[in-house]
PLY file of the C-alpha trace (Angstrom):
ply
format ascii 1.0
element vertex 214
property float x
property float y
property float z
element edge 213
property int vertex1
property int vertex2
end_header
-8.37 -29.76 -13.90
-8.25 -32.35 -10.84
-8.78 -30.74 -7.68
-7.22 -32.62 -4.57
-6.35 -29.50 -2.60
-7.11 -25.80 -2.51
-5.00 -22.87 -1.54
-6.72 -19.55 -1.36
-5.24 -15.95 -1.41
-7.22 -13.77 1.06
-7.20 -9.99 0.11
-9.02 -9.54 -3.35
-9.82 -13.16 -3.66
-12.05 -14.07 -0.76
-12.26 -10.72 0.83
-13.16 -7.43 -0.67
-10.68 -5.74 1.16
-8.37 -4.05 -1.20
-10.25 -0.76 -1.16
-9.28 -0.45 2.55
-5.68 -0.71 1.74
-6.07 1.54 -1.09
-7.52 4.36 0.82
-5.94 3.88 4.23
-3.59 6.66 3.50
-6.17 9.12 2.35
-8.36 8.19 5.31
-5.35 8.66 7.60
-4.63 12.22 6.09
-8.20 13.45 6.23
-8.83 12.42 9.90
-6.08 14.95 10.44
-7.64 17.64 8.42
-5.06 17.55 5.36
-6.03 17.97 1.89
-5.28 14.67 -0.15
-3.81 14.98 -3.71
-5.76 12.92 -6.39
-2.51 10.76 -6.98
-1.97 9.89 -3.30
-3.05 6.19 -3.64
-0.52 5.64 -6.83
2.37 7.52 -5.02
1.86 5.15 -1.92
1.28 1.74 -3.88
4.78 0.71 -3.68
5.91 2.23 -0.13
6.24 0.12 2.73
4.43 1.27 5.82
7.63 2.74 7.31
8.22 4.47 3.98
4.77 5.97 4.08
5.23 7.49 7.56
8.38 9.22 6.26
6.37 10.59 3.25
3.56 11.78 5.73
5.93 13.67 7.94
7.89 15.18 5.16
5.33 16.16 2.56
2.34 16.62 4.72
3.81 17.98 7.84
2.47 15.45 10.29
4.13 15.86 13.34
4.02 12.35 15.22
6.92 9.96 14.85
7.32 7.62 12.48
6.74 4.93 14.97
3.48 6.48 15.94
2.40 6.93 12.42
3.06 3.16 11.72
1.19 2.11 14.85
-1.83 4.52 14.00
-2.26 3.33 10.48
-1.92 -0.46 11.49
-4.69 0.21 14.01
-6.96 1.36 11.12
-6.33 -1.58 9.02
-6.81 -3.78 12.12
-10.35 -2.21 12.55
-11.17 -2.60 8.94
-10.32 -6.46 9.18
-12.13 -6.70 12.49
-15.32 -4.87 11.52
-15.82 -4.21 7.91
-13.95 -6.17 5.46
-16.67 -8.05 3.44
-16.53 -11.44 1.93
-17.03 -11.86 -1.67
-20.36 -12.98 -3.06
-20.58 -16.57 -3.62
-17.31 -17.41 -1.60
-19.25 -19.34 0.98
-21.04 -21.45 -1.08
-17.97 -22.52 -2.65
-16.09 -23.24 0.28
-19.19 -25.24 1.43
-19.12 -27.26 -1.63
-15.32 -28.06 -1.45
-15.70 -28.92 2.25
-18.55 -31.41 1.26
-16.17 -33.02 -1.36
-13.61 -33.60 1.39
-11.18 -31.12 -0.24
-8.46 -29.87 2.17
-8.06 -26.05 2.01
-5.73 -23.41 3.40
-4.95 -19.76 3.16
-1.49 -18.54 1.76
-1.18 -14.76 2.32
0.89 -11.60 2.38
-1.39 -10.52 5.41
-0.47 -10.41 8.77
-1.96 -13.46 10.67
-3.62 -11.79 13.16
-5.70 -9.67 10.62
-6.39 -12.92 8.68
-7.79 -14.65 11.93
-9.89 -11.26 12.83
-11.73 -11.54 9.36
-12.02 -15.03 9.20
-13.50 -15.63 12.57
-15.98 -12.58 11.92
-17.09 -13.79 8.72
-17.66 -17.42 10.13
-15.41 -19.21 7.66
-12.26 -20.02 9.80
-13.53 -23.42 10.21
-13.21 -24.24 6.44
-9.20 -24.13 6.35
-6.79 -26.55 7.80
-4.17 -23.80 8.39
-3.07 -20.34 7.18
0.62 -19.65 6.22
1.83 -15.98 5.61
4.67 -14.45 3.63
6.00 -13.04 6.67
6.22 -16.19 8.70
8.29 -17.77 5.87
10.36 -14.66 5.00
9.29 -14.74 1.48
6.84 -13.09 -0.96
4.74 -14.63 -3.67
7.08 -13.55 -6.36
8.85 -16.85 -5.16
6.88 -20.21 -5.26
7.76 -21.07 -1.67
4.49 -20.32 -0.02
2.51 -22.44 -2.39
4.93 -25.36 -2.19
4.80 -25.31 1.70
1.08 -25.43 1.65
0.84 -28.13 -0.85
3.20 -30.17 1.26
1.06 -29.47 4.44
-2.12 -30.32 2.45
-0.67 -33.60 1.32
-1.47 -33.04 -2.35
0.19 -33.06 -5.66
1.11 -29.56 -7.30
-0.75 -30.62 -10.44
-3.98 -31.47 -8.32
-3.58 -28.41 -5.82
-5.53 -25.31 -7.34
-4.33 -21.96 -6.17
-6.98 -19.37 -6.18
-5.72 -15.87 -6.76
-6.38 -12.14 -7.92
-3.08 -10.69 -8.60
-0.95 -11.17 -11.82
2.36 -11.65 -10.13
1.11 -14.36 -7.57
-0.74 -16.22 -10.55
2.40 -16.28 -12.52
4.45 -17.56 -9.92
1.88 -20.44 -8.96
1.53 -21.32 -12.69
4.99 -21.26 -13.20
5.78 -23.67 -10.34
3.16 -26.15 -11.74
0.25 -25.35 -9.73
-3.25 -25.15 -11.63
-4.85 -21.49 -10.97
-8.33 -20.03 -10.86
-8.14 -16.36 -11.44
-10.61 -14.29 -9.53
-11.22 -10.84 -10.81
-10.67 -7.86 -8.61
-10.95 -4.37 -9.49
-7.63 -3.47 -7.89
-6.00 -5.74 -10.68
-8.24 -4.53 -13.69
-5.29 -3.55 -15.56
-3.82 -6.82 -15.28
-7.11 -8.81 -16.43
-6.02 -9.79 -19.98
-2.59 -10.89 -18.95
-4.23 -13.04 -16.26
-6.81 -14.92 -18.31
-4.43 -17.18 -20.14
-2.46 -18.30 -17.04
-5.96 -19.69 -15.55
-7.59 -22.99 -15.71
-10.77 -20.82 -14.86
-10.97 -16.99 -14.51
-13.90 -15.80 -12.47
-15.57 -12.24 -12.70
-18.06 -14.02 -9.88
-17.59 -16.67 -7.55
-20.93 -17.97 -8.57
-19.54 -18.94 -12.06
-16.86 -21.65 -10.39
-16.96 -24.96 -12.26
-16.06 -28.02 -10.25
-14.63 -30.08 -13.10
0 1
1 2
2 3
3 4
4 5
5 6
6 7
7 8
8 9
9 10
10 11
11 12
12 13
13 14
14 15
15 16
16 17
17 18
18 19
19 20
20 21
21 22
22 23
23 24
24 25
25 26
26 27
27 28
28 29
29 30
30 31
31 32
32 33
33 34
34 35
35 36
36 37
37 38
38 39
39 40
40 41
41 42
42 43
43 44
44 45
45 46
46 47
47 48
48 49
49 50
50 51
51 52
52 53
53 54
54 55
55 56
56 57
57 58
58 59
59 60
60 61
61 62
62 63
63 64
64 65
65 66
66 67
67 68
68 69
69 70
70 71
71 72
72 73
73 74
74 75
75 76
76 77
77 78
78 79
79 80
80 81
81 82
82 83
83 84
84 85
85 86
86 87
87 88
88 89
89 90
90 91
91 92
92 93
93 94
94 95
95 96
96 97
97 98
98 99
99 100
100 101
101 102
102 103
103 104
104 105
105 106
106 107
107 108
108 109
109 110
110 111
111 112
112 113
113 114
114 115
115 116
116 117
117 118
118 119
119 120
120 121
121 122
122 123
123 124
124 125
125 126
126 127
127 128
128 129
129 130
130 131
131 132
132 133
133 134
134 135
135 136
136 137
137 138
138 139
139 140
140 141
141 142
142 143
143 144
144 145
145 146
146 147
147 148
148 149
149 150
150 151
151 152
152 153
153 154
154 155
155 156
156 157
157 158
158 159
159 160
160 161
161 162
162 163
163 164
164 165
165 166
166 167
167 168
168 169
169 170
170 171
171 172
172 173
173 174
174 175
175 176
176 177
177 178
178 179
179 180
180 181
181 182
182 183
183 184
184 185
185 186
186 187
187 188
188 189
189 190
190 191
191 192
192 193
193 194
194 195
195 196
196 197
197 198
198 199
199 200
200 201
201 202
202 203
203 204
204 205
205 206
206 207
207 208
208 209
209 210
210 211
211 212
212 213
């Protein structure tokens, strides 16, 4: 695996932030004194924020408007990124080693740019990345290779030498099919996808400390 450029996902890859997304619905309802069913995270998993707001009103009797609920939940997530979401162990060392080797790096994420910047600045790693690209800005998703292609062009590197670091199966599939070598990062949120992810990756890391520069 020749590494001339690096594209990093954020959530579940660099940041141990998925628990905040997985629990925000429960936290929102608990703050309002509402009993939370055990299957709530599963029921919310495929909902947009707006759909979740409708769900809270219809199923749990939340009286705020949909617009207010969306704003309140967004504020909770923003505070998570501003104050709490931690860097995964070993990430900083790998980024520093790549920087010392002159490897250009960027972020490709579905997360809103404001949240990304809040977390990267707080954690002191913003300076490692040449730029940030978000799915929202490109009006795409990681089911399509567009975001990875844009990143490679901006990095000025060939796809076959531009390594994508990702934790989620659908993103890894997309990058691999588009000709990008992939380093898979284990995250508990994708535990059920683990065995499908492994064969698609040049390396699969349970811990960032195990990354091998080859």
